[in-house]
Each structure stands twice: as C-alpha cells, then as structure tokens.
OpenMM code with the backbone's topology and positions (N, CA, C; nanometers):
from openmm import Vec3, app, unit

residues = "UNK UNK UNK UNK UNK UNK UNK UNK UNK UNK UNK UNK UNK UNK UNK UNK UNK UNK UNK UNK UNK UNK UNK UNK UNK UNK UNK UNK UNK UNK UNK UNK UNK UNK UNK UNK UNK UNK UNK UNK UNK UNK UNK UNK UNK UNK UNK UNK UNK UNK UNK UNK UNK UNK UNK UNK UNK UNK UNK UNK UNK UNK UNK UNK UNK UNK UNK UNK UNK UNK UNK UNK UNK UNK UNK UNK UNK UNK UNK UNK UNK UNK UNK UNK UNK UNK UNK UNK UNK UNK UNK UNK UNK UNK UNK UNK UNK UNK UNK UNK UNK UNK UNK UNK UNK UNK UNK UNK UNK UNK UNK UNK UNK UNK UNK UNK UNK UNK UNK UNK UNK UNK UNK UNK UNK UNK UNK UNK UNK UNK UNK UNK UNK UNK UNK UNK".split()
positions = [
    Vec3(-3.6444, 5.2903, 0.5010),
    Vec3(-3.5181, 5.2305, 0.5422),
    Vec3(-3.4020, 5.3003, 0.4705),
    Vec3(-3.3030, 5.3400, 0.5443),
    Vec3(-3.1846, 5.4079, 0.4899),
    Vec3(-3.0925, 5.3054, 0.4241),
    Vec3(-3.0511, 5.3274, 0.2976),
    Vec3(-2.9586, 5.2338, 0.2345),
    Vec3(-2.8225, 5.2379, 0.3017),
    Vec3(-2.7484, 5.1293, 0.2912),
    Vec3(-2.6159, 5.1238, 0.3517),
    Vec3(-2.5196, 5.2116, 0.2742),
    Vec3(-2.4283, 5.2754, 0.3457),
    Vec3(-2.3221, 5.3512, 0.2818),
    Vec3(-2.3465, 5.5008, 0.2698),
    Vec3(-2.4596, 5.5503, 0.3171),
    Vec3(-2.4863, 5.6935, 0.3081),
    Vec3(-2.4125, 5.7648, 0.4208),
    Vec3(-2.3328, 5.8670, 0.3873),
    Vec3(-2.2569, 5.9383, 0.4883),
    Vec3(-2.3262, 6.0674, 0.5306),
    Vec3(-2.4001, 6.1286, 0.4439),
    Vec3(-2.4696, 6.2527, 0.4741),
    Vec3(-2.6181, 6.2281, 0.4492),
    Vec3(-2.7007, 6.2743, 0.5407),
    Vec3(-2.8440, 6.2519, 0.5273),
    Vec3(-2.9001, 6.3402, 0.4168),
    Vec3(-2.9226, 6.2816, 0.3021),
    Vec3(-2.9801, 6.3498, 0.1880),
    Vec3(-3.0925, 6.2625, 0.1347),
    Vec3(-3.2128, 6.3166, 0.1347),
    Vec3(-3.3290, 6.2408, 0.0886),
    Vec3(-3.3108, 6.1972, -0.0571),
    Vec3(-3.2598, 6.2872, -0.1404),
    Vec3(-3.2402, 6.2563, -0.2817),
    Vec3(-3.1358, 6.1468, -0.3000),
    Vec3(-3.0221, 6.1611, -0.2318),
    Vec3(-2.9138, 6.0632, -0.2443),
    Vec3(-2.9592, 5.9268, -0.1937),
    Vec3(-3.0295, 5.9257, -0.0821),
    Vec3(-3.0803, 5.7996, -0.0269),
    Vec3(-3.1765, 5.7322, -0.1232),
    Vec3(-3.2643, 5.8103, -0.1851),
    Vec3(-3.3622, 5.7540, -0.2788),
    Vec3(-3.2932, 5.6942, -0.4010),
    Vec3(-3.1917, 5.7616, -0.4519),
    Vec3(-3.1178, 5.7127, -0.5692),
    Vec3(-3.0433, 5.5846, -0.5349),
    Vec3(-2.9738, 5.5843, -0.4215),
    Vec3(-2.8975, 5.4660, -0.3830),
    Vec3(-2.9896, 5.3480, -0.3544),
    Vec3(-3.0978, 5.3712, -0.2846),
    Vec3(-3.1931, 5.2646, -0.2537),
    Vec3(-3.2508, 5.2053, -0.3821),
    Vec3(-3.2838, 5.2913, -0.4770),
    Vec3(-3.3354, 5.2448, -0.6057),
    Vec3(-3.2342, 5.1528, -0.6743),
    Vec3(-3.1082, 5.1954, -0.6793),
    Vec3(-3.0048, 5.1167, -0.7468),
    Vec3(-2.9727, 4.9870, -0.6727),
    Vec3(-2.9808, 4.9891, -0.5402),
    Vec3(-2.9523, 4.8684, -0.4638),
    Vec3(-3.0659, 4.7669, -0.4722),
    Vec3(-3.1822, 4.8106, -0.5167),
    Vec3(-3.2991, 4.7228, -0.5212),
    Vec3(-3.3474, 4.6919, -0.6620),
    Vec3(-3.2617, 4.7110, -0.7612),
    Vec3(-3.2990, 4.6758, -0.8975),
    Vec3(-3.1892, 4.5920, -0.9603),
    Vec3(-3.2293, 4.4997, -1.0452),
    Vec3(-3.1325, 4.4206, -1.1220),
    Vec3(-3.0998, 4.4896, -1.2538),
    Vec3(-3.1745, 4.5956, -1.2847),
    Vec3(-3.1471, 4.6720, -1.4063),
    Vec3(-3.0146, 4.7448, -1.3900),
    Vec3(-2.9633, 4.7900, -1.4977),
    Vec3(-2.8443, 4.8740, -1.4980),
    Vec3(-2.8860, 5.0024, -1.5701),
    Vec3(-2.9611, 5.0875, -1.4996),
    Vec3(-3.0296, 5.1981, -1.5653),
    Vec3(-2.9399, 5.3165, -1.6010),
    Vec3(-2.9945, 5.3980, -1.6900),
    Vec3(-2.9328, 5.5264, -1.7242),
    Vec3(-2.9777, 5.6301, -1.6219),
    Vec3(-2.9126, 5.7449, -1.6236),
    Vec3(-2.9508, 5.8542, -1.5338),
    Vec3(-3.0940, 5.8998, -1.5626),
    Vec3(-3.1350, 5.8974, -1.6875),
    Vec3(-3.2716, 5.9388, -1.7222),
    Vec3(-3.3753, 5.8459, -1.6604),
    Vec3(-3.3496, 5.7156, -1.6631),
    Vec3(-3.4424, 5.6197, -1.6028),
    Vec3(-3.4490, 5.6404, -1.4519),
    Vec3(-3.3315, 5.6597, -1.3901),
    Vec3(-3.3248, 5.6839, -1.2457),
    Vec3(-3.4034, 5.8095, -1.2107),
    Vec3(-3.3839, 5.9146, -1.2877),
    Vec3(-3.4564, 6.0409, -1.2671),
    Vec3(-3.6072, 6.0183, -1.2719),
    Vec3(-3.6544, 5.9479, -1.3732),
    Vec3(-3.7982, 5.9225, -1.3878),
    Vec3(-3.8525, 5.8423, -1.2698),
    Vec3(-3.7769, 5.7442, -1.2236),
    Vec3(-3.8219, 5.6605, -1.1121),
    Vec3(-3.8212, 5.7366, -0.9796),
    Vec3(-3.7148, 5.8119, -0.9542),
    Vec3(-3.7043, 5.8855, -0.8276),
    Vec3(-3.8085, 5.9975, -0.8213),
    Vec3(-3.8435, 6.0541, -0.9370),
    Vec3(-3.9455, 6.1600, -0.9402),
    Vec3(-4.0811, 6.1107, -0.8917),
    Vec3(-4.1061, 5.9811, -0.9005),
    Vec3(-4.2324, 5.9264, -0.8497),
    Vec3(-4.2429, 5.9457, -0.6985),
    Vec3(-4.1289, 5.9408, -0.6315),
    Vec3(-4.1237, 5.9591, -0.4862),
    Vec3(-4.0935, 6.1039, -0.4485),
    Vec3(-4.0067, 6.1679, -0.5271),
    Vec3(-3.9628, 6.3056, -0.5005),
    Vec3(-3.9865, 6.3902, -0.6256),
    Vec3(-4.1094, 6.4376, -0.6462),
    Vec3(-4.1434, 6.5054, -0.7716),
    Vec3(-4.0642, 6.6334, -0.8002),
    Vec3(-4.0041, 6.6926, -0.7001),
    Vec3(-3.9303, 6.8180, -0.7212),
    Vec3(-3.7819, 6.7975, -0.7501),
    Vec3(-3.7362, 6.6740, -0.7573),
    Vec3(-3.5943, 6.6494, -0.7843),
    Vec3(-3.5625, 6.6899, -0.9286),
    Vec3(-3.4446, 6.7452, -0.9482),
    Vec3(-3.4038, 6.7861, -1.0834),
    Vec3(-3.3088, 6.6824, -1.1419),
    Vec3(-3.2982, 6.6824, -1.2736),
    Vec3(-3.2054, 6.5917, -1.3409),
    Vec3(-3.0618, 6.6231, -1.2986),
    Vec3(-3.0312, 6.7502, -1.2789),
    Vec3(-2.8980, 6.7903, -1.2330),
    Vec3(-2.8649, 6.7314, -1.0966),
    Vec3(-2.9630, 6.7286, -1.0083),
    Vec3(-2.9441, 6.6688, -0.8755),
    Vec3(-2.9152, 6.5197, -0.8880),
    Vec3(-2.9866, 6.4528, -0.9775),
    Vec3(-2.9626, 6.3107, -1.0000),
    Vec3(-2.8192, 6.2900, -1.0491),
    Vec3(-2.7764, 6.3680, -1.1480),
    Vec3(-2.6400, 6.3532, -1.2003),
    Vec3(-2.5353, 6.3810, -1.0925),
    Vec3(-2.5546, 6.4850, -1.0130),
    Vec3(-2.4580, 6.5168, -0.9067),
    Vec3(-2.4495, 6.4032, -0.8046),
    Vec3(-2.5638, 6.3493, -0.7677),
    Vec3(-2.5645, 6.2408, -0.6699),
    Vec3(-2.5077, 6.1114, -0.7272),
    Vec3(-2.5321, 6.0842, -0.8537),
    Vec3(-2.4712, 5.9668, -0.9168),
    Vec3(-2.3187, 5.9801, -0.9176),
    Vec3(-2.2698, 6.1001, -0.9460),
    Vec3(-2.1245, 6.1234, -0.9443),
    Vec3(-2.0688, 6.1033, -0.8034),
    Vec3(-2.1380, 6.1577, -0.7045),
    Vec3(-2.0941, 6.1436, -0.5655),
    Vec3(-2.0939, 5.9965, -0.5234),
    Vec3(-2.2022, 5.9250, -0.5509),
    Vec3(-2.2130, 5.7845, -0.5116),
    Vec3(-2.1069, 5.6985, -0.5805),
    Vec3(-2.0743, 5.7336, -0.7054),
    Vec3(-1.9683, 5.6630, -0.7781),
    Vec3(-1.8331, 5.6907, -0.7128),
    Vec3(-1.8052, 5.8170, -0.6846),
    Vec3(-1.6784, 5.8559, -0.6219),
    Vec3(-1.6600, 5.7879, -0.4861),
    Vec3(-1.7683, 5.7707, -0.4134),
    Vec3(-1.7628, 5.7079, -0.2810),
    Vec3(-1.7561, 5.5556, -0.2885),
    Vec3(-1.7672, 5.4993, -0.4091),
    Vec3(-1.7609, 5.3549, -0.4266),
    Vec3(-1.8889, 5.2835, -0.3858),
    Vec3(-1.9998, 5.3566, -0.3811),
    Vec3(-2.1275, 5.2984, -0.3391),
    Vec3(-2.2069, 5.2426, -0.4561),
    Vec3(-2.1738, 5.2874, -0.5778),
    Vec3(-2.2343, 5.2366, -0.7004),
    Vec3(-2.1246, 5.2269, -0.8063),
    Vec3(-2.1546, 5.1572, -0.9144),
    Vec3(-2.0629, 5.1503, -1.0284),
    Vec3(-2.1210, 5.2276, -1.1456),
    Vec3(-2.0352, 5.2977, -1.2168),
    Vec3(-2.0726, 5.3602, -1.3435),
    Vec3(-2.0152, 5.2725, -1.4535),
    Vec3(-2.1004, 5.2343, -1.5480),
    Vec3(-2.0595, 5.1441, -1.6551),
    Vec3(-2.0768, 5.2110, -1.7901),
    Vec3(-1.9735, 5.2040, -1.8716),
    Vec3(-1.9785, 5.2560, -2.0078),
    Vec3(-1.9735, 5.1364, -2.1019),
    Vec3(-2.0841, 5.1122, -2.1715),
    Vec3(-2.0889, 4.9969, -2.2624),
    Vec3(-2.0764, 5.0395, -2.4082),
    Vec3(-2.0399, 5.1655, -2.4295),
    Vec3(-2.0145, 5.2120, -2.5648),
    Vec3(-2.1365, 5.2570, -2.6414),
    Vec3(-2.2460, 5.2842, -2.5716),
    Vec3(-2.3667, 5.3279, -2.6411),
    Vec3(-2.3939, 5.4778, -2.6220),
    Vec3(-2.3012, 5.5483, -2.5561),
    Vec3(-2.3147, 5.6921, -2.5399),
    Vec3(-2.3770, 5.7363, -2.4089),
    Vec3(-2.4381, 5.6450, -2.3344),
    Vec3(-2.4963, 5.6791, -2.2047),
    Vec3(-2.4391, 5.5858, -2.0999),
    Vec3(-2.3986, 5.6433, -1.9875),
    Vec3(-2.3510, 5.5599, -1.8781),
    Vec3(-2.4675, 5.4834, -1.8180),
    Vec3(-2.4376, 5.3663, -1.7671),
    Vec3(-2.5333, 5.2854, -1.6913),
    Vec3(-2.4808, 5.2788, -1.5489),
    Vec3(-2.5689, 5.2510, -1.4548),
    Vec3(-2.5306, 5.2482, -1.3144),
    Vec3(-2.5734, 5.1175, -1.2507),
    Vec3(-2.4928, 5.0711, -1.1558),
    Vec3(-2.5155, 4.9430, -1.0904),
    Vec3(-2.4985, 4.9611, -0.9397),
    Vec3(-2.5983, 4.9192, -0.8638),
    Vec3(-2.5913, 4.9263, -0.7184),
    Vec3(-2.5111, 4.8134, -0.6568),
    Vec3(-2.4738, 4.7149, -0.7366),
    Vec3(-2.3933, 4.6025, -0.6891),
    Vec3(-2.2467, 4.6367, -0.7147),
    Vec3(-2.1734, 4.6664, -0.6090),
    Vec3(-2.0336, 4.7059, -0.6254),
    Vec3(-1.9363, 4.5901, -0.6071),
    Vec3(-1.9877, 4.4711, -0.5777),
    Vec3(-1.9000, 4.3535, -0.5694),
    Vec3(-1.8450, 4.3253, -0.7092),
    Vec3(-1.7202, 4.2806, -0.7179),
    Vec3(-1.6636, 4.2514, -0.8500),
    Vec3(-1.7479, 4.1466, -0.9236),
    Vec3(-1.7926, 4.1826, -1.0423),
    Vec3(-1.8693, 4.0904, -1.1260),
    Vec3(-1.8665, 4.1394, -1.2698),
    Vec3(-1.9078, 4.0518, -1.3603),
    Vec3(-1.9036, 4.0815, -1.5029),
    Vec3(-2.0436, 4.1076, -1.5568),
    Vec3(-2.0478, 4.1676, -1.6754),
    Vec3(-2.1746, 4.2034, -1.7390),
    Vec3(-2.1791, 4.1548, -1.8835),
    Vec3(-2.3005, 4.1404, -1.9319),
    Vec3(-2.3248, 4.1112, -2.0732),
    Vec3(-2.4144, 4.2224, -2.1273),
    Vec3(-2.3696, 4.2866, -2.2351),
    Vec3(-2.4494, 4.3875, -2.3031),
    Vec3(-2.5090, 4.3230, -2.4265),
    Vec3(-2.6433, 4.3204, -2.4343),
    Vec3(-2.7101, 4.2608, -2.5500),
    Vec3(-2.7123, 4.3628, -2.6639),
    Vec3(-2.6497, 4.3287, -2.7724),
    Vec3(-2.6438, 4.4164, -2.8886),
    Vec3(-2.7797, 4.4290, -2.9576),
    Vec3(-2.8704, 4.3390, -2.9255),
    Vec3(-3.0020, 4.3399, -2.9886),
    Vec3(-3.1010, 4.4284, -2.9120),
    Vec3(-3.1246, 4.3980, -2.7838),
    Vec3(-3.2258, 4.4716, -2.7051),
    Vec3(-3.1650, 4.5816, -2.6188),
    Vec3(-3.0333, 4.5898, -2.6113),
    Vec3(-2.9587, 4.6918, -2.5368),
    Vec3(-2.9664, 4.6751, -2.3849),
    Vec3(-3.0104, 4.5572, -2.3382),
    Vec3(-3.0090, 4.5304, -2.1940),
    Vec3(-2.8652, 4.5075, -2.1488),
    Vec3(-2.8393, 4.5458, -2.0248),
    Vec3(-2.7121, 4.5166, -1.9606),
    Vec3(-2.7439, 4.4240, -1.8444),
    Vec3(-2.6869, 4.3051, -1.8461),
    Vec3(-2.7199, 4.2014, -1.7492),
    Vec3(-2.5970, 4.1595, -1.6701),
    Vec3(-2.6191, 4.1203, -1.5449),
    Vec3(-2.5107, 4.0591, -1.4685),
    Vec3(-2.4843, 3.9221, -1.5286),
    Vec3(-2.3583, 3.8879, -1.5394),
    Vec3(-2.3188, 3.7598, -1.5949),
    Vec3(-2.2773, 3.6688, -1.4803),
    Vec3(-2.3363, 3.5531, -1.4736),
    Vec3(-2.3074, 3.4573, -1.3670),
    Vec3(-2.1766, 3.3853, -1.3988),
    Vec3(-2.0686, 3.4544, -1.3701),
    Vec3(-1.9342, 3.4050, -1.3990),
    Vec3(-1.8443, 3.4490, -1.2845),
    Vec3(-1.7707, 3.3582, -1.2225),
    Vec3(-1.6849, 3.3988, -1.1104),
    Vec3(-1.5829, 3.5049, -1.1532),
    Vec3(-1.5625, 3.6020, -1.0660),
    Vec3(-1.4636, 3.7069, -1.0896),
    Vec3(-1.3246, 3.6445, -1.0882),
    Vec3(-1.2437, 3.6756, -1.1868),
    Vec3(-1.1112, 3.6175, -1.2015),
    Vec3(-1.0043, 3.7172, -1.1556),
    Vec3(-0.9674, 3.7097, -1.0278),
    Vec3(-0.8658, 3.7999, -0.9732),
    Vec3(-0.7285, 3.7720, -1.0340),
    Vec3(-0.7076, 3.6503, -1.0850),
    Vec3(-0.5805, 3.6162, -1.1498),
    Vec3(-0.5559, 3.7017, -1.2740),
    Vec3(-0.6635, 3.7496, -1.3356),
    Vec3(-0.6501, 3.8339, -1.4540),
    Vec3(-0.5734, 3.9617, -1.4220),
    Vec3(-0.5904, 4.0141, -1.3000),
    Vec3(-0.5146, 4.1326, -1.2582),
    Vec3(-0.3640, 4.1031, -1.2580),
    Vec3(-0.3278, 3.9857, -1.2086),
    Vec3(-0.1859, 3.9472, -1.2054),
    Vec3(-0.1313, 3.9306, -1.3469),
    Vec3(-0.2093, 3.8660, -1.4329),
    Vec3(-0.1663, 3.8461, -1.5717),
    Vec3(-0.1464, 3.9801, -1.6420),
    Vec3(-0.2415, 4.0719, -1.6220),
    Vec3(-0.2291, 4.2042, -1.6831),
    Vec3(-0.1088, 4.2782, -1.6256),
    Vec3(-0.0820, 4.2572, -1.4991),
    Vec3(0.0315, 4.3223, -1.4334),
    Vec3(0.1655, 4.2818, -1.4907),
    Vec3(0.1744, 4.1604, -1.5436),
    Vec3(0.3014, 4.1169, -1.6035),
    Vec3(0.3274, 4.1868, -1.7366),
    Vec3(0.2227, 4.2399, -1.7980),
    Vec3(0.2379, 4.3075, -1.9276),
    Vec3(0.2406, 4.4595, -1.9124),
    Vec3(0.2419, 4.5067, -1.7882),
    Vec3(0.2334, 4.6511, -1.7632),
    Vec3(0.3291, 4.6866, -1.6509),
    Vec3(0.4026, 4.7962, -1.6683),
    Vec3(0.5034, 4.8314, -1.5685),
    Vec3(0.4430, 4.9014, -1.4459),
    Vec3(0.3199, 4.9434, -1.4550),
    Vec3(0.2533, 5.0046, -1.3400),
    Vec3(0.1914, 4.8981, -1.2519),
    Vec3(0.0881, 4.9351, -1.1789),
    Vec3(0.0231, 4.8426, -1.0866),
    Vec3(-0.1240, 4.8270, -1.1227),
    Vec3(-0.1698, 4.7078, -1.1463),
    Vec3(-0.3099, 4.6788, -1.1760),
    Vec3(-0.3825, 4.6579, -1.0431),
    Vec3(-0.4905, 4.7317, -1.0214),
    Vec3(-0.5658, 4.7197, -0.8968),
    Vec3(-0.6900, 4.6315, -0.9124),
    Vec3(-0.7604, 4.6466, -1.0233),
    Vec3(-0.8834, 4.5711, -1.0474),
    Vec3(-0.9177, 4.5819, -1.1938),
    Vec3(-1.0199, 4.5116, -1.2371),
    Vec3(-1.0623, 4.5211, -1.3765),
    Vec3(-1.2146, 4.5159, -1.3848),
    Vec3(-1.2625, 4.5664, -1.4956),
    Vec3(-1.4050, 4.5650, -1.5270),
    Vec3(-1.4176, 4.5054, -1.6661),
    Vec3(-1.5136, 4.4169, -1.6831),
    Vec3(-1.5252, 4.3479, -1.8102),
    Vec3(-1.6714, 4.3412, -1.8507),
    Vec3(-1.6996, 4.3871, -1.9724),
    Vec3(-1.8349, 4.3790, -2.0287),
    Vec3(-1.8260, 4.2961, -2.1561),
    Vec3(-1.9002, 4.1872, -2.1591),
    Vec3(-1.9098, 4.1058, -2.2786),
    Vec3(-2.0224, 4.1603, -2.3652),
    Vec3(-2.0052, 4.1572, -2.4958),
    Vec3(-2.1085, 4.2001, -2.5893),
    Vec3(-2.1579, 4.0774, -2.6632),
    Vec3(-2.2896, 4.0648, -2.6715),
    Vec3(-2.3470, 3.9492, -2.7389),
    Vec3(-2.4971, 3.9632, -2.7500),
    Vec3(-2.5658, 3.8505, -2.7513),
    Vec3(-2.7118, 3.8470, -2.7595),
    Vec3(-2.7608, 3.7762, -2.6328),
    Vec3(-2.8521, 3.8400, -2.5593),
    Vec3(-2.9010, 3.7827, -2.4344),
    Vec3(-2.9890, 3.6605, -2.4602),
    Vec3(-3.0188, 3.5873, -2.3547),
    Vec3(-3.0977, 3.4646, -2.3676),
    Vec3(-3.2394, 3.4907, -2.4188),
    Vec3(-3.2970, 3.6049, -2.3843),
    Vec3(-3.4327, 3.6381, -2.4300),
    Vec3(-3.4327, 3.6627, -2.5808),
    Vec3(-3.3374, 3.7418, -2.6282),
    Vec3(-3.3289, 3.7696, -2.7724),
    Vec3(-3.2894, 3.6451, -2.8512),
    Vec3(-3.1993, 3.5637, -2.7934),
    Vec3(-3.1607, 3.4386, -2.8605),
    Vec3(-3.2801, 3.3473, -2.8768),
    Vec3(-3.3614, 3.3360, -2.7734),
    Vec3(-3.4811, 3.2515, -2.7796),
    Vec3(-3.5786, 3.3057, -2.8830),
    Vec3(-3.5944, 3.4360, -2.8852),
    Vec3(-3.6853, 3.5006, -2.9800),
    Vec3(-3.6406, 3.4771, -3.1244),
    Vec3(-3.5074, 3.4855, -3.1475),
    Vec3(-3.4533, 3.4614, -3.2825),
    Vec3(-3.4780, 3.3176, -3.3264),
    Vec3(-3.4623, 3.2219, -3.2344),
    Vec3(-3.4821, 3.0814, -3.2666),
    Vec3(-3.6290, 3.0535, -3.2984),
    Vec3(-3.7203, 3.1225, -3.2285),
    Vec3(-3.8624, 3.1033, -3.2534),
    Vec3(-3.9038, 3.1539, -3.3903),
    Vec3(-3.8324, 3.2542, -3.4425),
    Vec3(-3.8624, 3.3103, -3.5745),
    Vec3(-3.8172, 3.2181, -3.6873),
    Vec3(-3.7206, 3.1322, -3.6576),
    Vec3(-3.6657, 3.0427, -3.7620),
    Vec3(-3.7641, 2.9382, -3.8034),
] * unit.nanometer
topology = app.Topology()
chain = topology.addChain("A")
for resn in residues:
    res = topology.addResidue(resn, chain)
    for name in ("N", "CA", "C"):
        topology.addAtom(name, app.Element.getBySymbol(name[0]), res)
C-alpha cells in the first residue's frame, strides 16, 4: 500500500514514509535505516537521510530536535506536543490539546508573524516513574 502524500514513485521514500506513519516511536535516522534495510537491503544511509530531508521539506513528516544531538522523526504531522524522558530517552506523544492561542500570545511579544509552534516537554515518562517508585 502506498502511503499518503508521496508525489514521486520512489520505493525507498515510500518505505520510509510508511514506516514513520505506522510507528508510535519517534526514531532516529539510524533506526529508520536499520528497519528499512529489512525490506530494502541495498538502501544506503545517505539515501535515508536525503529522503528524510525531502519528506520534512514536503511537510509529510516532522523533524524533532530534543537536544540530544540526533534528530528524531515523526510521521504524525498534526499539531501535537511531545514528552522527552530524561531517563530512558524515549520521545512520546503527549495527550494534551494543541493550544493555537499560544501563537497569538507569542505574536503580541514579537513584531513579526507567528505561524505555528512546536513544544517538547522534558521529564520522566510513566514507565520510568513507575520503575523508580518500585525501587523505593
């Protein structure tokens, strides 16, 4: 099945986009490369990076920088927030309604034009929190 949003028929690009649209993970390019190689063993890491850049530019995926030195990617392009666990390094979708009013508030403090925002919360995920409590 061809993922939605593909403009040029590329087996590699389709495989990368389909993978990202069907995972709740927010993987790195290395993880994506390893997974796509299972289906397309001849794909190169450079091809993965080029296609990730293209898919990001086309607005088909999100590139997320959580400050750990490696970009993460998300196949869900609807506005939403994330939580980065400082303990296990997972990046999770946060079940919190997107606040479009924040764009207006930021716009009052800036002379340019605010179009959208991205927000990553840093903390400890529910799995690590539970694990810490069990150790006590």
